[in-house]
C-alpha positions in Angstrom: 93.2 269.0 57.6 93.4 265.8 56.9 92.8 263.8 60.6 88.8 265.2 60.2 88.9 263.9 56.9 90.5 260.7 57.7 88.3 260.0 60.9 85.2 261.2 59.1 86.4 258.5 56.8 86.7 255.7 59.7 83.6 256.9 61.1 81.4 256.5 57.6 83.5 253.0 56.5 82.8 252.1 60.1 79.0 252.8 60.3 78.5 251.3 56.1 78.8 248.2 57.1 76.1 248.5 60.2 73.6 250.8 58.0 74.1 247.6 55.0 73.3 245.0 57.9 69.7 246.8 58.4 69.5 247.2 54.9 69.6 243.9 54.4 68.0 242.7 57.4 64.8 244.7 56.8 64.9 243.4 53.2 64.9 239.6 54.0 62.1 240.3 57.1 60.3 242.1 54.5 61.4 239.1 52.1 60.2 236.2 54.5 56.9 238.0 55.0 56.0 237.9 51.8 56.4 234.4 51.2 54.4 233.4 54.8 50.9 233.0 53.3 48.0 235.2 54.0 45.0 233.6 55.6 42.3 233.5 52.7 45.8 231.6 50.5 45.7 229.2 53.4 41.9 228.9 53.4 41.7 228.4 49.5 44.6 225.8 49.8 43.0 223.9 52.8 39.1 223.8 51.0 40.8 223.1 47.7 43.2 220.4 49.1 39.8 218.8 51.1 37.3 219.0 47.7 40.4 217.2 45.4 41.6 214.4 48.2 36.8 213.8 48.9 36.9 213.4 45.5 39.3 211.1 44.7 38.2 208.8 47.5 34.3 209.2 46.8 35.3 208.1 43.1 36.7 205.4 44.4 34.0 204.3 46.2 31.9 204.9 43.5 34.2 202.5 41.0 33.5 200.2 44.0 29.8 199.9 44.4 27.9 201.5 41.2 26.4 198.9 39.2 25.3 201.6 36.2 28.4 201.8 33.8 27.5 206.0 33.8 28.4 205.9 37.6 31.5 203.8 36.9 33.0 206.1 34.1 31.9 209.1 35.6 33.4 208.0 39.2 36.8 207.0 36.8 37.1 210.6 35.2 36.9 212.2 38.6 39.6 210.1 40.2 41.7 210.9 37.4 41.0 214.6 37.1 40.8 215.5 40.9 43.9 213.7 40.8 45.6 215.8 38.3 44.5 218.5 39.9 46.1 217.4 43.6 49.4 216.2 41.9 49.8 220.0 40.0 49.0 221.3 43.3 52.1 219.8 45.3 54.8 221.8 43.6 52.8 225.2 44.1 52.5 224.4 47.7 55.9 223.2 48.0 57.5 226.0 46.0 55.6 228.9 48.0 56.0 227.3 51.4 51.9 226.9 51.8 51.1 223.2 53.9 47.8 221.0 52.7 46.0 219.3 55.6 46.9 215.8 56.4 43.5 214.6 56.8 40.2 215.4 54.8 38.0 218.0 57.1 34.8 217.1 59.4 32.5 218.1 56.8 34.2 215.8 54.0 34.7 212.9 56.5 31.0 213.3 57.0 30.2 213.3 53.5 32.4 209.9 52.5 30.8 208.2 55.5 27.3 208.9 54.3 28.5 207.4 50.5 30.5 204.0 52.3 27.0 203.6 54.2 24.7 203.0 51.5 24.5 200.9 48.6 22.5 199.9 45.4 20.5 202.8 43.8 20.6 204.8 47.2 24.2 205.1 46.9 24.4 205.9 43.3 21.5 208.5 44.0 23.9 209.7 47.0 26.9 209.9 45.1 25.1 212.2 42.2 24.2 214.7 44.8 27.2 214.9 46.5 29.0 215.5 42.8 26.6 218.4 42.2 26.6 219.9 45.2 30.0 219.4 45.6 31.1 220.6 42.2 28.6 223.5 42.6 30.7 224.9 45.9 34.1 223.9 43.9 32.9 225.7 41.1 32.6 229.1 42.9 35.8 228.9 45.3 37.8 228.1 41.9 36.6 231.0 40.5 36.3 233.3 43.8 40.0 232.5 44.2 41.0 233.2 40.5 39.6 236.3 40.4 40.4 237.6 44.0 43.5 235.4 45.3 46.7 237.1 46.6 49.4 234.0 45.2 50.3 234.6 41.3 50.5 230.5 40.9 47.6 229.1 42.4 45.1 232.1 40.9 46.4 230.2 37.8 45.9 227.2 38.8 42.6 227.6 40.3 41.6 229.9 36.8 43.3 226.9 34.8 40.8 224.0 37.0 37.9 225.7 36.5 36.7 224.1 33.1 37.0 220.4 34.2 35.1 221.4 37.4 32.3 223.2 35.0 32.6 219.5 33.0 32.2 217.4 36.3 29.4 219.6 37.7 27.6 219.3 33.9 28.1 215.4 33.8 27.0 215.2 37.2 23.7 216.6 36.3 23.4 214.5 33.8 23.8 211.1 35.4 20.4 209.3 35.9 18.1 209.8 38.7 17.2 206.3 40.7 13.6 206.6 39.5 15.2 207.3 35.5 17.2 204.0 35.9 14.0 201.9 37.5 12.0 203.9 34.5 14.7 202.5 31.8 15.0 199.4 32.9 11.3 198.8 33.0 11.1 199.8 29.1 
């Protein structure tokens, strides 16, 4: 009677590590899959990174080229706020195994080129227009991810960024147009 029990115990002891190993590797595989970013998250990261880095470069360009104090002050705020956003994004990306682009995408490179090829009042008007368009898109993007995103930390990051992006949009709309500046200067 003891021999079948002993044989069963030995068989169980031999099989148990394999069952545990199978369960462990299944769990490890599931854990690895869960840290793999979904396409929507990576797409958001790419777009958010491009927005931040374009804004930093455009703001620096405006600090160097703008002549009106309104534009220079706005540009300083843009550089500061978007650098802070970019700095706070880095640790999230690193922790969650996400990758940021290495360079601006073609759209943002083109916008930066358009901006850097103008001067004077034309520069300020182009900068103003790009800031309004860009921040309208940014607010929509960040609101969408904050509401529907998969990564909890990125959702919080996006939600926390929205008030700043909305302020940038309001302030960009308040920048004087080239015509308004000419009229003010003539008075």
